[in-house]
C-alpha positions as CSV (number, residue, x, y, z in Angstrom):
1,M,-107.6,95.8,152.4
2,K,-106.6,99.5,152.4
3,I,-107.3,101.5,149.3
4,L,-106.1,105.0,148.5
5,A,-107.9,106.7,145.6
6,V,-106.6,109.8,143.9
7,A,-108.4,111.9,141.3
8,D,-107.5,115.0,139.3
9,S,-110.8,116.3,137.8
10,D,-114.5,116.3,138.4
11,S,-115.3,113.3,136.2
12,Y,-112.5,111.1,137.5
13,L,-113.5,112.1,141.1
14,K,-117.1,111.0,140.5
15,W,-115.8,107.7,139.0
16,A,-113.4,107.0,141.9
17,A,-115.9,107.9,144.6
18,S,-118.4,105.5,143.1
19,L,-116.0,102.7,142.3
20,L,-114.9,102.6,146.0
21,G,-118.4,101.6,146.8
22,D,-117.9,98.4,144.8
23,L,-115.4,97.1,147.4
24,P,-116.3,94.5,150.0
25,D,-117.2,95.4,153.6
26,G,-114.2,95.8,155.8
27,C,-112.0,97.6,153.3
28,R,-110.5,100.9,154.5
29,T,-110.7,103.6,151.8
30,E,-109.3,107.1,151.6
31,L,-110.0,109.6,148.8
32,A,-107.9,112.5,147.7
33,V,-107.7,115.0,144.9
34,I,-104.3,115.8,143.4
35,R,-103.8,119.5,142.7
36,T,-103.5,120.3,139.0
37,P,-104.7,123.0,136.7
38,I,-108.0,121.1,136.2
39,V,-108.7,120.7,140.0
40,P,-112.4,120.7,140.6
41,S,-114.1,123.5,142.6
42,A,-115.4,122.9,146.1
43,E,-118.9,122.7,144.6
44,Q,-117.8,120.1,142.0
45,I,-116.1,118.1,144.7
46,A,-119.2,118.1,146.9
47,A,-121.4,117.0,144.0
48,A,-118.9,114.3,143.0
49,V,-118.6,112.5,146.3
50,G,-122.3,112.5,147.0
51,G,-122.6,113.2,150.7
52,R,-119.2,111.8,151.7
53,P,-116.8,114.1,153.5
54,A,-115.0,116.3,151.0
55,P,-111.6,114.8,150.1
56,P,-108.5,117.0,150.6
57,V,-106.8,118.7,147.6
58,L,-103.1,117.7,147.9
59,S,-99.8,118.6,146.2
60,A,-97.6,115.8,144.9
61,R,-95.5,115.9,148.1
62,S,-98.6,115.8,150.4
63,L,-100.0,112.9,148.4
64,R,-96.8,111.0,148.9
65,R,-96.9,111.7,152.6
66,T,-100.5,110.5,152.8
67,A,-99.6,107.3,151.0
68,E,-96.7,106.7,153.3
69,R,-98.9,107.2,156.3
70,L,-101.7,104.9,155.0
71,R,-99.4,102.3,153.5
72,P,-102.3,101.2,151.1
73,D,-102.5,97.7,149.6
74,A,-103.8,99.3,146.4
75,V,-103.9,102.8,144.9
76,L,-106.8,103.7,142.5
77,V,-105.2,106.3,140.2
78,A,-108.3,107.9,138.7
79,C,-106.6,110.6,136.7
80,T,-105.9,111.9,133.2
81,G,-103.3,109.9,131.3
82,P,-100.1,112.0,131.9
83,V,-100.9,112.4,135.6
84,V,-101.4,108.6,135.9
85,D,-98.0,108.0,134.4
86,V,-96.1,110.5,136.6
87,L,-97.9,109.5,139.8
88,V,-97.3,105.7,139.3
89,S,-93.8,106.0,137.8
90,E,-92.4,108.7,140.0
91,V,-94.5,110.3,142.8
92,L,-95.8,107.1,144.3
93,K,-93.0,104.8,143.1
94,G,-91.7,102.2,145.6
95,L,-94.9,102.0,147.8
96,G,-95.3,98.3,147.0
97,A,-99.0,98.9,146.3
98,V,-101.1,97.5,143.5
99,F,-102.0,100.3,141.0
100,V,-105.5,100.3,139.6
101,T,-106.6,102.7,136.9
102,G,-109.2,103.1,134.1
103,L,-111.3,105.6,132.3
104,P,-114.4,107.2,133.8
105,G,-116.8,106.7,131.0
106,I,-117.3,105.2,127.5
107,A,-114.0,104.0,126.1
108,V,-115.0,102.6,122.7
109,P,-113.0,102.4,120.6
110,A,-110.1,101.7,123.0
111,T,-107.0,103.7,122.2
112,E,-103.3,103.0,122.4
113,K,-102.8,106.4,124.0
114,A,-105.0,105.5,127.0
115,W,-103.1,102.2,127.4
116,L,-99.6,103.8,127.1
117,F,-100.2,106.3,129.8
118,R,-101.5,103.6,132.1
119,S,-99.0,100.9,131.2
120,A,-97.3,100.9,134.6
121,C,-100.5,99.9,136.4
122,D,-101.4,96.4,137.5
123,L,-105.1,96.5,136.7
124,F,-107.1,98.5,134.1
125,V,-110.8,98.7,134.8
126,A,-113.1,98.7,131.8
127,H,-116.9,98.8,131.7
128,S,-118.1,96.4,129.0
129,G,-117.1,93.2,127.4
130,R,-116.3,95.1,124.2
131,E,-114.0,97.4,126.1
132,V,-112.2,94.5,127.9
133,A,-111.6,92.7,124.6
134,E,-110.2,95.9,122.9
135,F,-107.9,96.8,125.7
136,E,-106.6,93.3,126.1
137,E,-105.8,93.2,122.3
138,I,-103.9,96.5,122.7
139,G,-102.0,95.1,125.7
140,R,-101.0,92.0,123.8
141,R,-99.8,94.1,120.9
142,L,-97.9,96.8,122.7
143,G,-96.9,95.0,126.0
144,G,-96.9,96.7,129.3
145,G,-99.8,97.0,131.7
146,G,-101.4,94.2,133.6
147,S,-104.9,92.6,133.8
148,V,-108.0,94.2,132.4
149,G,-111.0,93.9,134.7
150,L,-114.7,94.4,134.1
151,A,-117.0,96.5,136.2
152,R,-120.4,98.0,135.5
153,L,-120.1,101.8,135.3
154,P,-120.6,102.8,139.0
155,F,-123.4,105.3,138.4
156,L,-125.4,102.6,136.6
157,R,-125.5,100.5,139.8
158,S,-126.1,103.2,142.4
159,A,-127.7,106.3,140.8
160,V,-131.2,104.9,140.1
161,P,-133.6,104.3,142.9
162,A,-135.4,100.9,142.9
163,G,-138.6,101.1,140.8
164,A,-137.6,104.4,139.1
165,E,-139.4,105.0,135.9
166,G,-138.4,107.9,133.6
167,G,-140.2,109.4,130.7
168,S,-143.2,110.8,132.6
169,G,-141.8,114.1,133.8
170,S,-142.0,117.6,132.4
171,K,-138.3,118.2,131.6
172,V,-136.1,117.5,128.6
173,V,-132.4,117.3,129.5
174,F,-129.6,118.0,127.0
175,A,-126.3,116.7,128.4
176,T,-123.3,118.7,127.1
177,Q,-119.9,117.3,126.2
178,A,-116.8,119.5,126.4
179,K,-115.0,118.0,123.5
180,V,-117.7,117.5,120.9
181,P,-119.0,119.0,118.7
182,V,-116.0,121.3,118.3
183,A,-117.4,123.9,116.0
184,R,-119.2,126.9,117.3
185,E,-121.8,126.8,114.5
186,E,-122.6,123.1,115.3
187,R,-123.2,124.0,119.0
188,E,-125.4,126.9,118.0
189,R,-127.5,124.5,115.9
190,I,-128.1,122.3,118.9
191,L,-129.2,125.3,121.0
192,L,-131.6,126.5,118.3
193,A,-133.1,123.0,118.0
194,L,-133.6,122.9,121.7
195,A,-135.3,126.3,121.6
196,E,-137.5,125.1,118.8
197,L,-138.6,122.2,121.0
198,A,-139.3,124.5,123.9
199,A,-141.4,126.8,121.7
200,A,-143.4,123.8,120.3
201,R,-143.9,122.2,123.7
202,P,-144.5,125.0,126.3
203,E,-145.4,122.4,128.9
204,L,-141.8,121.2,128.9
205,E,-138.8,122.7,130.7
206,V,-135.8,122.3,128.4
207,V,-132.6,122.1,130.4
208,V,-129.1,122.4,129.2
209,K,-127.2,120.3,131.7
210,L,-123.7,121.7,132.1
211,R,-120.7,119.7,133.2
212,A,-119.3,122.8,134.9
213,L,-120.5,126.4,135.6
214,E,-118.7,129.3,134.0
215,G,-115.3,129.7,135.6
216,E,-115.1,126.1,136.9
217,R,-112.6,123.7,135.5
218,Q,-113.4,120.3,134.0
219,T,-111.5,117.3,132.6
220,H,-111.4,118.8,129.0
221,N,-111.3,122.4,128.0
222,E,-114.4,123.7,126.3
223,R,-113.8,126.3,123.6
224,H,-117.4,127.4,123.1
225,P,-119.4,127.0,126.4
226,Y,-123.1,126.7,125.7
227,Q,-124.2,129.2,128.2
228,R,-122.0,131.9,126.7
229,L,-123.1,131.0,123.1
230,W,-126.7,131.3,124.2
231,R,-126.1,134.8,125.5
232,E,-124.2,135.8,122.3
233,L,-127.2,134.5,120.2
234,G,-129.4,136.9,122.1
235,E,-131.2,134.1,124.1
236,P,-133.7,133.4,121.2
237,G,-136.0,131.2,123.2
238,R,-136.7,129.5,126.5
239,L,-133.9,127.4,127.8
240,T,-132.7,126.7,131.4
241,F,-129.0,126.1,132.2
242,A,-128.1,124.1,135.2
243,A,-125.3,122.0,136.8
244,G,-125.5,119.5,139.6
245,P,-125.9,115.7,139.7
246,M,-127.4,114.2,136.5
247,G,-129.7,111.9,138.5
248,E,-131.5,114.9,140.0
249,H,-132.4,116.1,136.4
250,L,-133.3,112.6,135.1
251,A,-135.7,112.0,138.0
252,G,-138.1,114.5,136.4
253,A,-137.3,113.9,132.7
254,A,-139.6,113.2,129.9
255,G,-136.7,113.0,127.4
256,F,-132.9,113.1,127.2
257,V,-130.6,114.2,124.4
258,T,-126.8,114.3,123.9
259,V,-124.1,114.2,121.2
260,S,-121.8,111.9,123.2
261,S,-121.9,111.5,126.9
262,T,-121.9,108.7,129.5
263,A,-125.0,110.4,130.8
264,A,-126.9,108.6,127.9
265,L,-126.2,105.4,129.8
266,E,-127.6,106.9,133.0
267,A,-130.7,108.0,131.1
268,I,-131.2,104.4,129.8
269,A,-130.9,103.2,133.4
270,W,-133.6,105.7,134.4
271,R,-135.7,104.4,131.5
272,V,-135.9,108.0,130.1
273,P,-136.6,108.0,126.3
274,S,-133.4,109.3,124.7
275,L,-131.7,110.6,121.5
276,V,-128.1,110.6,120.5
277,L,-127.5,113.2,117.8
278,D,-125.8,112.0,114.6
279,D,-125.8,115.3,112.6
280,F,-122.1,115.8,113.2
281,G,-121.0,112.2,112.4
282,V,-120.8,108.9,114.1
283,S,-117.1,108.2,114.7
284,A,-114.3,107.7,117.2
285,E,-113.6,111.4,116.9
286,M,-117.2,112.2,118.0
287,I,-116.9,109.7,120.8
288,N,-120.3,108.2,119.8
289,L,-119.3,105.1,117.8
290,V,-120.5,102.8,120.6
291,F,-124.1,104.0,119.9
292,E,-124.2,102.4,116.5
293,G,-127.0,99.8,116.6
294,S,-128.5,101.2,119.8
295,G,-131.6,102.5,118.2
296,L,-131.0,105.9,119.8
297,L,-129.3,107.7,116.9
298,G,-131.3,110.6,115.4
299,D,-130.9,114.2,114.2
300,L,-131.7,117.7,115.2
301,G,-135.1,117.5,113.4
302,D,-136.0,114.6,115.7
303,L,-134.9,116.7,118.6
304,A,-137.0,119.7,117.6
305,R,-140.0,117.3,117.3
306,G,-139.3,115.7,120.7
307,D,-138.8,112.3,119.0
308,F,-137.1,110.4,121.8
309,R,-136.8,106.6,121.9
310,A,-135.9,103.5,123.9
311,P,-132.6,101.5,123.2
312,L,-132.6,98.1,121.7
313,P,-132.4,95.4,124.4
314,G,-129.6,93.4,122.6
315,W,-127.4,96.5,122.4
316,C,-127.8,97.1,126.2
317,E,-126.7,93.5,127.0
318,E,-123.5,94.0,125.0
319,N,-122.8,97.5,126.1
320,Y,-122.5,98.5,129.8
321,F,-125.5,96.8,131.2
322,Q,-124.0,93.4,131.9
323,R,-124.3,91.9,135.3
324,E,-120.8,90.4,135.5
325,S,-118.0,92.1,137.4
326,T,-114.4,90.8,137.7
327,W,-112.3,93.7,138.8
328,V,-112.6,93.3,142.6
329,G,-111.6,89.6,142.3
330,L,-108.6,90.5,140.2
331,L,-107.6,93.2,142.6
332,T,-107.9,90.9,145.6
333,A,-105.7,88.3,143.9
334,L,-103.1,91.0,143.0
335,V,-103.0,92.2,146.6
336,A,-102.5,88.6,147.8
337,G,-99.6,88.3,145.4
338,P,-97.1,87.4,144.3
339,R,-96.8,89.8,141.3
340,T,-94.4,91.8,139.2
341,Q,-95.3,95.4,138.7
342,P,-95.5,96.3,135.0
343,R,-93.0,98.8,133.7
344,S,-94.2,101.9,131.9
345,L,-93.9,102.0,128.2
346,L,-93.1,105.7,128.4
347,E,-89.7,105.3,130.0
348,G,-86.6,106.6,128.2
349,P,-85.2,109.8,126.7
350,A,-88.0,110.2,124.1
351,H,-90.6,110.7,126.9
352,E,-88.5,112.7,129.5
353,A,-89.8,116.2,128.4
354,A,-93.5,115.1,128.5
355,R,-93.0,113.5,131.9
356,R,-91.3,116.7,133.2
357,R,-94.3,118.7,132.1
358,A,-96.7,116.3,133.8
359,R,-94.6,116.5,137.0
360,L,-94.9,120.3,136.9
361,R,-98.7,119.9,136.7
362,V,-98.8,118.1,140.0
363,E,-96.0,120.0,141.8
364,V,-96.5,123.6,140.9
365,P,-99.6,125.5,142.2
366,P,-102.0,126.1,139.2
367,R,-101.8,129.9,139.4
368,L,-98.0,129.9,139.2
369,L,-98.1,127.4,136.4
370,R,-100.5,129.6,134.4
371,V,-98.2,132.6,135.0
372,G,-95.3,130.5,133.7
373,Y,-97.3,129.4,130.6
374,R,-98.2,133.0,129.8
375,A,-94.6,134.1,130.2
376,K,-93.4,131.3,127.9
377,R,-96.0,132.2,125.2
378,R,-95.0,135.9,125.4
379,L,-91.3,135.0,125.0
380,R,-92.1,132.8,122.0
381,R,-93.9,135.7,120.3
382,V,-91.0,138.0,121.0
383,L,-88.5,135.6,119.6
384,S,-90.6,134.9,116.5
């Protein structure tokens, strides 16, 4: 079986590279990055693929030529929603391949938007029984799409060395999230609580684990990067800022904290005592609803005191730590055929403008695209 995987950002690239390792021996795989405004840097690409040769960054036309040369049995489209839609429905249309897609992390609650953008794909990969059930319900209600397969999050299978035991190191790791919390003041509160912990526990190194260094792009834009906020606060304490693979930080961690991040699952796998902050709410908007009932929720006071904890075993069984996996079997059956490729729910005049914008993202070099966006904004200001 020949598989082509294409990603458009750092988080999707990590997911795709890891998921390819789930395939049986004998599969031929090829990995590429589609050029968009959120294309990862060379350093991000190297970190994401974990020692593999760096995949090429391709334009839409080059990706099409690569697919025509490889003639894959399946294409793993590991991209943000609008890019998935335009690649499957236009750029890679007519290949005869099975299209596989999914989301690279926690997807609870499942959203109609995620399904709509991926409704032309044959197989949607989810990562817990709860996610599978929620996306299957959306599929029955809206139509479109194909099967929903189950896989354990790839980094939970491969990131942790056998016998690894967390919690005995000298480091506390805060995993940032680009989207939440949104408000500057809320982010400043987190930094100050981390600084309070560092002052109270001088034997600990308190690390702010960044998803991207300043100037690097990531899947979601970050309005108030933590490193910049720390400088603007006058660096009132002792914090370290670092990027790189999460596993390297968890290997020496005594504690882990986040607001909402799949890294919390990785910390659980490393058996690092953890804390998921609930000061800013527990909701779909905060992307932390899944942690209800986990035993990990706590507040900034808990963080300042270093009050980290272990998750409840029952919650782990129901959320992401299951042993079952169905997606490879479903993929194999789809490749063997026969099948009818689903039709995108985003066809028609109402969606033409959005798809044109998505097409520009994969066809126009990012620098030129940004120049065009700035010119458009200036024209709007003049006309207004």
